[in-house]
DRENDO-1510 file (C-alpha; in Angstrom, 1 decimal, always signed):
<recs>
REC; n; res; u; v; w
REC; 1; UNK; -0.1; +0.1; -0.1 .
REC; 2; UNK; +1.2; +3.5; -0.8 .
REC; 3; UNK; +0.9; +6.4; +1.3 .
REC; 4; UNK; -1.7; +8.4; -1.1 .
REC; 5; UNK; -3.9; +5.2; -0.9 .
REC; 6; UNK; -3.3; +5.4; +3.1 .
REC; 7; UNK; -4.7; +8.7; +2.9 .
REC; 8; UNK; -8.0; +8.2; +1.3 .
REC; 9; UNK; -8.5; +5.1; +3.5 .
REC; 10; UNK; -7.9; +7.4; +6.6 .
REC; 11; UNK; -10.8; +9.7; +5.4 .
REC; 12; UNK; -12.9; +7.0; +4.9 .
REC; 13; UNK; -11.9; +5.3; +8.3 .
REC; 14; UNK; -12.6; +8.7; +9.9 .
REC; 15; UNK; -16.4; +8.9; +8.4 .
REC; 16; UNK; -16.9; +5.5; +9.4 .
REC; 17; UNK; -17.3; +3.8; +5.7 .
REC; 18; UNK; -14.1; +2.0; +5.5 .
REC; 19; UNK; -14.6; -1.8; +5.2 .
REC; 20; UNK; -12.9; -4.1; +7.8 .
REC; 21; UNK; -10.5; -5.8; +5.3 .
REC; 22; UNK; -9.1; -2.2; +4.4 .
REC; 23; UNK; -8.9; -1.0; +8.0 .
REC; 24; UNK; -6.6; -3.9; +8.6 .
REC; 25; UNK; -4.4; -3.1; +5.6 .
REC; 26; UNK; -4.4; +0.7; +6.8 .
REC; 27; UNK; -3.4; -0.3; +10.4 .
REC; 28; UNK; -0.4; -2.5; +9.0 .
REC; 29; UNK; +0.4; +0.3; +6.9 .
REC; 30; UNK; +0.2; +2.9; +10.1 .
REC; 31; UNK; +2.9; +0.6; +11.7 .
REC; 32; UNK; +5.4; +0.6; +9.3 .
REC; 33; UNK; +5.0; +4.1; +8.0 .
REC; 34; UNK; +5.8; +7.2; +10.7 .
REC; 35; UNK; +4.7; +10.0; +8.2 .
REC; 36; UNK; +1.3; +8.3; +7.8 .
REC; 37; UNK; +1.1; +7.7; +11.4 .
REC; 38; UNK; +1.8; +11.2; +12.2 .
REC; 39; UNK; -0.8; +12.4; +9.7 .
REC; 40; UNK; -3.4; +9.7; +11.5 .
REC; 41; UNK; -2.9; +11.1; +15.1 .
REC; 42; UNK; -3.2; +14.7; +13.6 .
REC; 43; UNK; -6.5; +13.8; +11.7 .
REC; 44; UNK; -7.8; +11.8; +14.9 .
REC; 45; UNK; -7.1; +14.9; +17.3 .
REC; 46; UNK; -8.8; +17.1; +14.6 .
REC; 47; UNK; -11.9; +14.7; +14.4 .
REC; 48; UNK; -12.2; +14.8; +18.3 .
REC; 49; UNK; -11.6; +18.5; +18.5 .
REC; 50; UNK; -14.5; +19.0; +16.0 .
REC; 51; UNK; -16.9; +16.3; +17.4 .
REC; 52; UNK; -16.7; +17.3; +21.0 .
REC; 53; UNK; -15.6; +21.4; +20.6 .
REC; 54; UNK; -14.1; +22.7; +24.0 .
REC; 55; UNK; -16.8; +25.5; +25.0 .
REC; 56; UNK; -14.8; +28.5; +25.8 .
REC; 57; UNK; -16.1; +31.1; +28.7 .
REC; 58; UNK; -16.5; +34.5; +27.9 .
REC; 59; UNK; -13.7; +36.9; +29.2 .
REC; 60; UNK; -14.2; +38.5; +32.8 .
REC; 61; UNK; -16.8; +41.3; +32.6 .
REC; 62; UNK; -17.9; +40.4; +29.0 .
REC; 63; UNK; -21.7; +40.2; +30.2 .
REC; 64; UNK; -21.6; +43.5; +32.2 .
REC; 65; UNK; -19.9; +45.3; +29.3 .
REC; 66; UNK; -22.2; +43.8; +26.6 .
REC; 67; UNK; -25.3; +44.8; +28.7 .
REC; 68; UNK; -24.0; +48.3; +29.8 .
REC; 69; UNK; -23.6; +48.8; +25.8 .
REC; 70; UNK; -27.2; +47.8; +25.4 .
REC; 71; UNK; -28.0; +50.1; +28.1 .
REC; 72; UNK; -26.0; +52.8; +26.4 .
REC; 73; UNK; -27.7; +52.5; +23.1 .
REC; 74; UNK; -31.3; +52.1; +24.5 .
REC; 75; UNK; -31.2; +55.4; +26.5 .
REC; 76; UNK; -29.7; +56.8; +23.3 .
REC; 77; UNK; -32.9; +55.6; +21.4 .
REC; 78; UNK; -35.1; +57.0; +23.9 .
REC; 79; UNK; -33.7; +60.2; +24.2 .
REC; 80; UNK; -33.8; +60.3; +20.3 .
REC; 81; UNK; -37.4; +59.3; +20.0 .
REC; 82; UNK; -38.2; +61.7; +22.7 .
REC; 83; UNK; -36.3; +64.4; +21.1 .
REC; 84; UNK; -38.0; +63.9; +17.9 .
REC; 85; UNK; -41.6; +63.5; +19.3 .
REC; 86; UNK; -40.9; +67.2; +21.0 .
REC; 87; UNK; -39.7; +68.6; +17.8 .
REC; 88; UNK; -43.0; +67.1; +16.0 .
REC; 89; UNK; -45.0; +68.8; +18.5 .
REC; 90; UNK; -43.3; +72.2; +18.6 .
REC; 91; UNK; -43.2; +72.5; +14.5 .
REC; 92; UNK; -47.1; +71.6; +14.8 .
REC; 93; UNK; -47.3; +74.2; +17.5 .
REC; 94; UNK; -45.5; +76.8; +15.0 .
REC; 95; UNK; -47.7; +75.6; +11.7 .
REC; 96; UNK; -50.7; +75.7; +13.6 .
REC; 97; UNK; -50.8; +78.7; +16.0 .
REC; 98; UNK; -48.1; +81.2; +14.8 .
REC; 99; UNK; -49.8; +82.4; +11.5 .
REC; 100; UNK; -53.2; +82.5; +13.5 .
REC; 101; UNK; -51.7; +84.5; +16.3 .
REC; 102; UNK; -49.4; +86.9; +13.6 .
REC; 103; UNK; -51.9; +87.6; +11.0 .
REC; 104; UNK; -55.3; +86.5; +12.4 .
REC; 105; UNK; -55.9; +84.0; +9.6 .
REC; 106; UNK; -56.4; +80.7; +9.8 .
REC; 107; UNK; -53.4; +78.3; +9.0 .
REC; 108; UNK; -54.8; +77.2; +5.2 .
REC; 109; UNK; -55.1; +81.1; +4.4 .
REC; 110; UNK; -51.5; +81.7; +6.0 .
REC; 111; UNK; -49.8; +79.1; +4.3 .
REC; 112; UNK; -51.4; +79.1; +0.8 .
REC; 113; UNK; -49.6; +81.7; -0.5 .
REC; 114; UNK; -46.6; +80.0; +0.9 .
REC; 115; UNK; -47.2; +76.7; -0.8 .
REC; 116; UNK; -47.8; +78.2; -4.1 .
REC; 117; UNK; -44.6; +79.9; -3.9 .
REC; 118; UNK; -42.9; +76.4; -3.1 .
REC; 119; UNK; -44.7; +74.7; -5.9 .
REC; 120; UNK; -43.6; +77.2; -8.5 .
REC; 121; UNK; -39.9; +77.3; -7.3 .
REC; 122; UNK; -40.0; +73.5; -7.7 .
REC; 123; UNK; -41.3; +73.7; -11.1 .
REC; 124; UNK; -38.5; +76.0; -12.1 .
REC; 125; UNK; -36.3; +74.0; -10.2 .
REC; 126; UNK; -37.2; +71.1; -12.5 .
REC; 127; UNK; -37.3; +73.1; -15.7 .
REC; 128; UNK; -33.7; +74.6; -14.8 .
REC; 129; UNK; -32.3; +70.9; -13.9 .
REC; 130; UNK; -33.5; +69.4; -17.3 .
REC; 131; UNK; -32.2; +72.5; -19.2 .
REC; 132; UNK; -28.9; +71.9; -17.6 .
REC; 133; UNK; -28.8; +68.4; -18.3 .
REC; 134; UNK; -29.5; +69.1; -21.9 .
REC; 135; UNK; -26.7; +71.6; -21.9 .
REC; 136; UNK; -24.3; +69.1; -20.7 .
REC; 137; UNK; -25.6; +66.4; -23.0 .
REC; 138; UNK; -25.0; +68.7; -26.0 .
REC; 139; UNK; -21.6; +69.7; -24.8 .
REC; 140; UNK; -20.5; +65.9; -24.0 .
REC; 141; UNK; -21.7; +65.3; -27.6 .
REC; 142; UNK; -19.9; +67.9; -29.3 .
REC; 143; UNK; -16.7; +67.1; -27.4 .
REC; 144; UNK; -17.0; +63.5; -28.4 .
REC; 145; UNK; -17.7; +64.1; -32.1 .
REC; 146; UNK; -14.6; +66.4; -31.9 .
REC; 147; UNK; -12.5; +63.8; -30.2 .
REC; 148; UNK; -14.1; +61.0; -32.5 .
REC; 149; UNK; -15.0; +59.1; -29.7 .
REC; 150; UNK; -18.7; +57.7; -29.5 .
REC; 151; UNK; -20.9; +59.3; -27.1 .
REC; 152; UNK; -21.5; +56.6; -25.0 .
REC; 153; UNK; -17.8; +55.9; -24.4 .
REC; 154; UNK; -17.4; +59.8; -23.5 .
REC; 155; UNK; -20.2; +59.1; -21.0 .
REC; 156; UNK; -18.6; +56.3; -19.7 .
REC; 157; UNK; -15.3; +58.3; -19.1 .
REC; 158; UNK; -17.2; +61.1; -17.7 .
REC; 159; UNK; -19.2; +58.9; -15.0 .
REC; 160; UNK; -15.6; +56.9; -14.5 .
REC; 161; UNK; -14.2; +60.1; -13.8 .
REC; 162; UNK; -16.7; +61.5; -11.6 .
REC; 163; UNK; -16.8; +58.2; -9.4 .
REC; 164; UNK; -13.1; +57.9; -9.2 .
REC; 165; UNK; -13.0; +61.5; -7.7 .
REC; 166; UNK; -15.9; +60.6; -5.2 .
REC; 167; UNK; -14.0; +57.7; -4.1 .
REC; 168; UNK; -11.0; +59.5; -3.3 .
REC; 169; UNK; -12.6; +62.2; -1.7 .
REC; 170; UNK; -14.6; +59.5; +0.5 .
REC; 171; UNK; -11.1; +57.9; +1.0 .
REC; 172; UNK; -9.4; +61.1; +2.3 .
REC; 173; UNK; -12.4; +61.9; +4.8 .
REC; 174; UNK; -12.4; +58.3; +5.9 .
REC; 175; UNK; -8.5; +58.7; +6.7 .
REC; 176; UNK; -8.9; +61.8; +8.4 .
REC; 177; UNK; -11.7; +60.5; +10.6 .
REC; 178; UNK; -10.1; +57.4; +11.6 .
REC; 179; UNK; -8.1; +57.7; +14.8 .
REC; 180; UNK; -5.7; +55.0; +15.7 .
REC; 181; UNK; -7.5; +52.6; +18.3 .
REC; 182; UNK; -6.0; +50.7; +21.1 .
REC; 183; UNK; -7.2; +47.7; +22.5 .
REC; 184; UNK; -8.5; +47.4; +26.2 .
REC; 185; UNK; -6.1; +45.9; +28.3 .
REC; 186; UNK; -2.9; +46.7; +26.1 .
</recs>
């Protein structure tokens, strides 16, 4: 028997599918081959470790630290929720009471002109965005034709350059904001 065959039989023996005659041949090979005997011992140790894993206990104070963090985040959540409710109530009071107090009109009348202005402004912004996008498209078309590059290839270059610039900016801000951290207890 060669070592390659014994390696396959070792796996089958660990899985419990090796026949009795083959198991006897493997045992004889292991008695004569020190390399395979060492490998068999390592495989058995690994199999024992995987079948009966050793449960490790957490570090001292781990449960307390986790509970403290959970409590801290829960307190932050409650504070944020309370702040949002308070801010919403203040906004509702301002929206309903202030125009009535200042102008003597009901809120719908007071905000009617404002809402019409917002509607008109949003229409102008959408129209301006469309015209700027059209102008950019025409500029890129002229540049692409002048350079002899298909327009879609030019757009790909532009989008790639924008994404590269954004990624570079993000990497700079993340490097600036990252402070070196030290592990506790070291």
